C-alpha positions in Angstrom: 123.9 82.9 92.9 123.1 86.0 94.9 119.3 86.3 94.9 117.6 89.3 94.0 115.5 89.0 97.2 115.0 86.3 100.0 112.1 86.7 102.2 113.1 83.6 104.2 115.9 85.6 105.5 113.9 88.2 106.8 111.0 85.8 108.4 113.8 83.5 110.2 114.4 85.8 113.4 110.7 86.3 113.7 109.3 82.9 113.6 108.9 82.0 117.1 107.4 85.1 118.3 105.0 85.1 115.5 103.7 81.8 116.1 103.0 83.1 119.6 101.3 86.2 118.1 99.2 83.9 115.7 98.3 81.9 118.8 97.0 85.0 120.8 95.0 86.4 117.8 93.4 83.0 117.2 92.5 82.4 121.0 91.2 86.0 121.0 88.9 85.0 117.9 88.9 88.5 116.6 90.5 88.3 112.9 89.5 91.5 111.5 89.6 95.0 112.5 90.9 94.3 116.3 93.4 94.9 118.7 96.5 94.1 116.4 95.1 96.7 113.6 94.4 99.2 116.1 98.0 98.7 117.9 99.4 99.1 114.3 97.7 102.0 113.2 98.9 103.6 116.4 102.5 102.7 115.8 102.3 103.9 112.6 101.2 107.0 113.5 103.9 107.6 116.0 106.5 106.3 113.4 105.4 108.8 110.8 105.2 111.8 113.1 106.3 111.3 117.0 105.5 114.8 118.0 102.2 114.8 116.6 100.9 111.4 115.8 99.0 111.2 112.4 95.9 109.5 111.4 96.5 105.8 110.1 94.4 103.8 108.6 95.3 100.2 107.5 93.5 98.5 104.7 94.1 95.7 102.8 96.6 96.5 100.3 98.5 99.4 98.5 96.7 99.7 95.7 93.3 99.6 97.9 95.1 102.3 100.0 95.4 104.6 96.8 92.3 104.2 95.5 90.5 104.9 98.8 92.8 108.0 99.4 92.0 109.2 96.2 88.0 108.6 96.6 88.2 110.3 99.9 89.6 113.6 98.4 86.8 113.7 96.0 87.9 111.5 92.7 85.1 110.2 91.2 83.8 108.5 87.8 84.8 110.8 84.7 87.5 112.5 86.5 91.0 112.7 85.3 94.3 112.2 87.8 97.7 112.6 86.8 99.8 110.0 87.4 103.8 109.3 86.4 104.1 107.5 83.1 106.8 105.5 85.0 105.2 103.3 88.1 104.1 100.2 88.8 100.5 99.6 87.1 98.9 99.6 90.3 99.5 103.6 90.6 97.1 103.7 87.5 94.7 100.8 88.5 93.6 102.4 91.7 92.6 105.6 89.5 90.7 103.2 87.2 88.9 101.7 89.8 86.9 104.8 90.5 85.9 104.8 86.9 88.3 107.8 87.0 91.1 108.4 83.9 94.7 108.2 84.9 96.4 110.7 82.6 100.0 109.6 82.3 102.9 112.7 82.7 106.4 112.4 82.1 109.3 111.8 84.7 112.7 113.5 85.2 115.3 112.0 83.4 117.6 111.6 86.9 115.1 110.8 89.3 112.3 108.5 87.5 109.6 110.6 89.8 106.7 112.7 88.2 108.5 115.9 86.6 106.6 118.7 88.4 107.2 121.1 85.9 104.6 119.1 83.5 101.7 119.0 85.9 100.0 122.5 85.0 100.3 121.4 81.3 98.8 118.2 81.8 95.9 119.7 83.4 92.2 120.1 82.1 88.9 121.2 83.6 88.4 117.5 84.5 91.5 117.0 86.6 91.0 116.5 90.3 93.9 115.1 91.8 97.7 114.3 91.3 99.5 111.3 92.3 103.2 111.3 93.3 105.1 108.1 93.2 108.6 107.8 95.4 109.8 105.1 92.9 112.3 102.5 94.4 112.3 104.3 97.6 113.4 107.7 96.4 111.8 110.8 97.7 110.0 112.6 94.9 109.4 116.4 94.7 105.7 117.3 95.1 104.4 119.7 92.3 103.0 123.0 93.4 99.4 122.7 92.8 95.9 123.3 94.5 95.0 120.1 93.4 94.7 117.1 95.8 98.2 115.6 95.9 98.1 111.6 97.0 101.7 110.2 97.6 102.1 106.7 96.7 104.8 105.8 99.0 104.3 102.0 98.7 108.4 101.8 97.9 109.3 104.3 100.2 108.7 103.2 104.1 111.0 105.5 106.1 112.0 107.9 103.2 109.7 110.8 104.0 110.5 113.4 106.5 106.7 114.5 106.4 103.8 113.2 106.1 101.7 116.6 106.1 102.8 117.9 102.8 99.8 116.5 100.9 96.5 115.3 101.5 97.4 111.7 102.0 100.3 109.2 101.6 99.7 105.5 100.9 101.7 102.5 101.6 101.9 99.0 100.8 102.9 96.0 102.8 103.1 93.5 99.8 105.8 91.0 101.4 109.3 92.5 99.4 108.3 96.2 100.7 111.0 97.4 103.1 107.9 97.0 105.9 106.6 93.7 104.1 104.2 91.4 105.7 103.1 87.8 105.3 100.5 88.7 102.6 98.8 92.1 101.1 98.3 95.0 103.3 98.4 98.7 102.9 97.9 102.1 105.0 96.4 105.8 104.5 98.5 108.3 106.4 97.0 111.8 106.8 96.8 114.9 108.7 93.3 115.1 108.1 90.9 113.7 110.5 87.8 113.6 108.1 89.6 112.3 105.2 90.7 109.4 107.8 87.3 108.8 108.6 86.0 108.6 105.2 88.8 105.9 104.6 87.9 104.1 107.5 84.0 104.0 106.4 85.1 102.8 103.0 87.3 99.9 104.0 84.1 98.2 105.4 81.8 98.9 102.8 81.2 102.4 103.3 79.6 101.3 106.8 79.6 104.2 109.5 77.4 102.4 112.1 76.6 98.8 112.0 74.5 98.1 108.7 74.2 101.5 108.1 76.2 102.6 104.8 77.0 106.3 104.0 79.3 105.3 101.1 79.4 102.9 98.1 82.3 101.0 98.7 83.8 97.5 99.1 85.9 95.6 101.5 89.3 96.5 102.4 90.0 95.2 105.4 93.4 94.0 106.7 93.9 90.8 108.6 94.5 90.8 112.5 97.3 87.9 111.4 98.8 90.5 109.0 99.0 93.4 111.4 100.7 91.1 113.9 103.2 90.3 111.7 103.9 94.1 110.5 103.9 95.2 114.2 106.8 92.7 114.8 108.5 94.1 111.7 108.1 98.1 112.3 111.0 98.2 115.0 113.5 96.7 112.6 112.6 99.2 109.8 114.9 101.9 110.6 118.1 99.5 111.0 117.1 97.9 108.1 116.9 101.0 105.8 120.5 102.0 106.9 121.8 98.6 105.7 120.0 99.4 102.2 121.9 102.5 101.9 125.4 101.1 103.1 124.8 98.3 100.4 124.0 100.7 97.2 126.7 102.9 98.4 129.3 99.9 97.9 127.7 99.5 94.6 127.6 103.0 93.5 131.3 103.7 94.6 132.4 100.6 92.1 130.6 102.0 89.2 130.1 105.1 87.0 127.8 107.6 88.7 125.6 108.2 85.7 124.2 104.6 85.5 122.0 105.2 88.7 119.1 106.9 89.8 120.1 110.4 91.3 121.0 109.8 95.3 119.1 111.4 97.7 120.1 111.4 101.5 116.7 109.8 102.4 116.6 107.3 99.8 115.7 103.8 101.4 116.4 102.2 98.7 113.4 99.6 98.1 115.3 98.4 94.8 118.8 99.3 93.7 118.4 100.1 90.3 120.7 101.0 87.6 120.4 101.6 83.7 122.2 100.2 80.7 121.1 100.4 77.2 122.4 97.0 76.8 120.3 95.6 79.5 120.0 92.0 78.3 123.5 91.8 77.9 124.3 93.2 81.0 121.8 90.9 83.1 123.5 87.6 81.2 126.7 89.1 82.3 125.7 89.3 86.0 123.8 85.9 85.6 127.1 84.3 84.6 128.8 85.9 87.5 126.3 84.7 90.1 124.4 87.5 90.3 120.5 87.5 90.0 118.7 90.6 88.4 115.1 91.9 87.7 113.3 94.4 85.6 111.1 97.3 87.5 109.4 98.0 85.3 110.0 97.1 81.3 106.8 99.2 80.2 105.8 102.7 80.9 102.0 103.2 80.9 102.0 104.7 77.8 103.3 101.1 76.5 101.0 99.0 78.4 98.2 97.5 76.3 95.5 98.5 79.1 96.5 102.1 79.2 98.1 103.0 75.9 95.0 104.9 75.1 95.2 107.2 78.2 98.4 108.9 76.5 98.3 112.4 75.9 101.7 113.5 75.3 105.3 111.7 74.4 106.6 110.4 77.5 110.3 109.7 76.3 112.3 109.7 79.8 109.5 107.2 81.2 109.8 105.0 78.4 113.7 105.1 78.4 113.7 104.2 81.6 111.7 101.1 81.2 113.9 100.3 78.5 117.0 100.2 80.1 116.5 99.9 84.0 117.9 97.0 85.9 117.2 95.9 89.3 120.3 94.2 91.5 120.2 92.5 94.9 119.7 95.0 97.7 117.8 93.4 100.7 118.9 93.9 104.3 119.9 90.5 104.8 122.7 89.9 102.4 125.8 88.8 103.6 129.1 91.5 103.5 130.5 88.4 101.2 127.5 88.5 99.1 127.7 92.3 98.9 131.2 92.1 98.1 130.3 89.5 95.0 127.8 91.6 93.4 129.9 94.8 94.0 132.7 93.1 92.0 130.4 91.9 89.1 129.5 95.3 88.7 133.1 96.7 88.8 133.5 93.9 85.9 130.4 94.7 84.1 132.3 97.7 82.2 129.4 100.1 82.5 131.5 102.8 81.5 129.4 105.0 79.0 125.9 103.3 79.8 124.4 106.4 81.3 121.3 107.5 79.6 121.4 110.9 78.3 118.2 113.2 78.9 115.7 113.0 75.9 116.7 116.3 74.7 120.3 115.1 74.3 119.3 111.9 72.3 117.5 113.5 69.5 
């Protein structure tokens, strides 16, 4: 069986060096907010914009990064935040953690990204921010709005040419991400020094000076051991992303173009996702051919039990994506033989006619 992902392959080349770094960290005795975290932040800042490095604050998870970025732009209890209706639930839960209300807005049919044309119509007097998600690693367009925009790039490491078009960009370092850790982790990237300072305080209980708390917050610190691992992997991110593009290009060449998420030259293919109204049958066919699959994600926010009551308008494209998406193996350590195997299985799956028409054509 070709696995959907195999993190042991990613880890294997780095085990010896990581063991050395763990030993260094433990001998140093600083396990939180130490030199590994500071170095990671500096390296990520240069990676995001080498010409004029940005401000980076490393935190405990991608959800924490999004929550803190939203808090830093002024989102508070009772506010509304526009989010795409098709996304991982942490996009919405980060809003709810602030006591604010996530307002799901439909996505564009080809991209699975928040439809910018729908943002103005979803805005109310209580709307205080917009979250744009670069889903599956495909850059999403930003809306033309005077509201603060926070970009959820949890799946899009290396996909963004600029980190200065919004208030902040947030990343996740969950183990399966393109830049994945050995546990949870995240970061807020911004060109705004004051915003970065607020996030930096809020990751340590709102503390500005020792035992002096300026904000009501919790603990969102990143481990030094996590930072050490991420520093080992960061130099290999670009070649890993190139390998992901090569893999998906081979899949796309063997199948009808309409079954895939619209491509983009900067797509980093955190996931290779195609669509089929006969999803269960397709997954059985691929499993029978020795290809593992997944579903990211089976429910839109408007269908999630915890978020159903936030529905303001129909989100047919989001629900269509949730009902038809299938993820196939796409990670840099796949062998050429495995890629050929998956490609052949997709070609044999009979995907002609599986493209999902936009909502107006489905009526």
